[in-house]
N, C-alpha and C positions, 0 to 999 in steps of 0.2 A: 655745728658748733665748733669754734676754734679750740684747739687743744694746747695745753701748756706742758712743758717738761715737768717731770715729777720732782717735787720738792722734798726736802728731808723731813721725816716725821720724828716723833719721840722715839726713844730707844725701844727696840723690839724686845719681846720676851714671850714666854709661853702663855697661852690663854688659860684662865683659871677654871679649867674643866677637868675631865677625867685624867688628862695627862699630868696634872699637878693638883691632886685633891687637897693638898695642904695649903695651897695658895689662897689668899683672901679673895672673895668673890668679886670685889670691886674696890677701886677702879681697875680698869684693864691695864695690863702691863704696857700696852702701846696705846697712846692717846695723844690728841693735840688740841690746843685751844682754838676757838673760832676767831677771836679778835686779837690783834696786836696791841696790847695795852687794855685799858678799860673798855668794856662794851658800850654801845651807844646808850645814852640816857642813864648812866650809872648814878645811883643815889649817893648823897653825901655821907650817910650813915653806912658803915660797913655791914655787909651781909654775912652772917655767921652760918656755915653749913651745919645741918642737923640731920644725922643719919639714924634711922631706927630699923631694927630687924623685927619682922612680924611673922608669926607662924613657925612651927618647927619644920625641919626637912621631912619629906621632899618638897613641901609646899612653902618653902622659905620665901619671904618677900622682903626685900630691902627697899625702904622708902627714903627718899631724900627731900628735905626741905632746906632752903637756903642755898642758892646757886649764884655765887658772885662771879664765876667765870665759866660760861658754858663750854663744853668739850665734845669732841667726837671720840668714842672709845672703839678701838679696832679689834675685831675677832676674825683673824684670817683663816681661810680654809687651808687644810693641809695640801690639797691639790686644786688651786684656784682655777676656775674655768672662765673667769672674766666677769661673771655675774656678781651683783652686789645689791645689798639692801640697806637703806638708812632706816633704822628702827626707832620709833618715837613712842616712848612710854606714856601712859595716861596718869591720871591723878587729879582730875578736876581743875587743872592749872593751880593746884594748891601744893601738891607734892609730885614726885616722880616715882612710879613703881618700876624701878630699874632692873629688878630681878625677873619677876614673872612676865613683864611686858617689855623687857629690854634684852639683857644679855642671855636669857634662856633661849632666845631665838637662834643663837649659834648652834645649839645642840641638834635641831632638826635640819638646819640649812647649810652649815659648814661641811658636813660629809658629802653633800651633793656638789661641792665646788663653789658655793656662794659665800663671798666675804660679807660679814655682818658688821655694820657700823651702828653703834648705839649713841643717840643724841641725848646729852643732859642739857636741856635748854633752860633759859631763865624763867623764873616764875613771876608773872606780871604784877602780882600784888605785893611784891617785896620792895617797893619803893622806886621802881624804874619810871623814867619819863616816857610818855607815849606808850603806856602799858599795853594798849590794845594791839600794838605792832611788835612787841618784844619777842614772843615766841616765833612769829613768822620771820622776823629778821634772822633769828638763829637758824631756822630751818632752811631758809634761802642760802644763807652763808655756808651752812654745812654742805649742801648739795654742790655748791660752787667749789669749795675747798677740796672736797673729795675728788671731784673731776680734775682739779688742777694737779692733784697728786696721783693721778691714775697710774702712771708708769711705776712709781715706787710701790703702790699698793697692789699692783698686778691685777687691775680690773679694766674692763672696757667702759669708758665714760658714757657710752651710749646704752649700756645695760644696767644702769643704776636706777633702782626702783625705791619706793618708800613703803613702809609698813607701819601703821599707826593704830593705837588702841584707845578707845574711849575719847578723852580729851586729846590724847595723842592722835587719835583718828581724826578729830577736828583739825588739828594742825597739819596732818598729812593731807587731808582734803583741801585745806587752805593753800598749802604750797603747790598742790596739783592744779588749782584753778587760778591762783594769784601769782604765778611765777613771773608774769610780766609787770607786776606792780613794783615800783621802786620804793622800798621801805626804809632804806638807809643810804647814806652817801658812800659811794665806792671807796674802798680803802687800799686795794692793790689789784694786780692783774687778774687774780682769780674772779673778781667781780665782773669781768667781761663775759664770763661763761654763763650758760643757762642754768636756772634752778629747777627746770621742769623735770619731774621724774619720768622715766620711761614707762612705768606702770605703777599702780598704787593698790595696796591692800588696806582696806578699812575694816577694822575689827571692832564690832559694837560701837560704831563711831557716833560722835555728836555732830550731826550734819548741819545743824542750824543753831543759832543762839536766840532766835526769836521766841517770844513767850508762847507757850502752848506745847510745842514739840521739843523745844530746846531744853538743855540741862541747866537748871538754875545756878548750881554751884560753879560750873564752868563759865557761865555767862558773867556772874558777879565777880569772879576772880580775874577774868580777862578784861572786862570792860568797866568794872567799877559800878557804883550805884547809879541808877536812873540814866542809863545810856539812851542816846537819842535814837529815833527810828532809823536815821541814816547810818549811824554807827552799827546798829544791830544788823542791818542789811549788808553793810560792807564786810563784816566779819562772820557772815553766815554763808559758808562756801556753796551751799546748795543753790544759792541765788546766782552763782557765777559759773555754773557748769556749761562749757561751750565746746564746740566741735574740736578745738585744739587741745582739750584735756586728754590725759592718758587713759588707757584701759583700766577698768576697776574690778576688784575682787572684794566682795562684801560677805561678812560673817556676822550673824546676830542670833541670839536665842529669843524665842517667843516669850519666855518667862523672865526676861530682863525687866526688873522693876526700877532700875536706876536710869538707864537711857532707853527709851521705848524703841521697839523694833521698827516703829514708823520712820525713824531716821534712815535706816537702811533701805526700807521699801521706797521711800521718797527719793533717795539717791539713785536707786535703780531706775525709777521712772524718769528722773531728770536726765540720766545718762542715755536712756533709750530715746528720749525726745531729741537729744542733741546728736544722735547717731554715733555714740561712743560704745565700744564693746564693754559689756558689764556681765559679770557672773555673780550670782547671789545665792548664798547658802543660809537658809533659815532653819534653825534647829528647835525642837520642842523644849529641850532642857539645856541648861548651862548657866542661866542667871547672867550676872555681870562680872566683869573683871577676871574671867577664867584664864585668859592668856594661854599658857602652855601647861596648866596644872589640872586639867580635867581628868577624871578616871577614864581608863581606856575602854570601859564598857559603855561609855556614852558616845553616840555617833558624833557629837560636836568635837570630841577630842581629836578627830581625824582631819580637822581643817588644815593643819600645816601640810599634810600630804597632798590635799587637794590644791592648796595654794602653790606648792612646788611644781605640780603638774601644769597648772594654769600659767605660772610665771614663765615656764619654758616655751609656751605657745605665744607669749607676748613680749619676747625680747630678753627674758631673763636667763 
């Protein structure tokens, strides 16, 4: 992949964690927009951001609805080693769980030298044209922009992975299998770079939108009512796992009643059939949406440690 010189980012500042407990948790002090001007397919009616805080600390969850301008939020490691993760929160494509499935990723991964980028992507049911492509456009663009700014961000562009949760796991899976699909007209030199992740973590992911195993809320919000069989297949990434896809790390709980564990099992089988390295962790307890908030006496709470070890073996 060709590399570009690092471009200027938004003003730097401390990350809103233990070093500055009085800082607001979001947005990050350092962030940058994905698109120069309005994103593709912008609706005529203005989108109004709506932020809600759910649950008391330590299980605080910030949810965002209304995303007029998608952004990458930067959480730098104190001693970066070049590895990095684009973290994609879930929320059924209806909202973004940016705390539990986004910026909380900085706590386990920053200390090991990994820079964390949290993507606030557009929500397809908020009036965007070509709604089925909107999140994938943002994920592809984010991967390319991060790589174009690698010098400034102190990362190795070849060691940029993706980590997605639930519907964000669907988007992470989609960008990992559809990185060659042109979903928008190129806007600058960054779009000459690859959007393929070096490795992918899929945490209780929606692997397909097809009826039966797919998650109905994610399907309806992304594709709208009565999608065609062709559209269902196109945006069901499990249908597109090929040998050029990256290695995968899967986490799911058997008691997940929101997104069935069959999604991860089927992804594991598809990866094996394509000859792609895949590591799968299925836990008895955890439910859905646990992110980084599980009690430490549950085995599933240790998945970030397992992912960090796996990531180092696969280019992270």
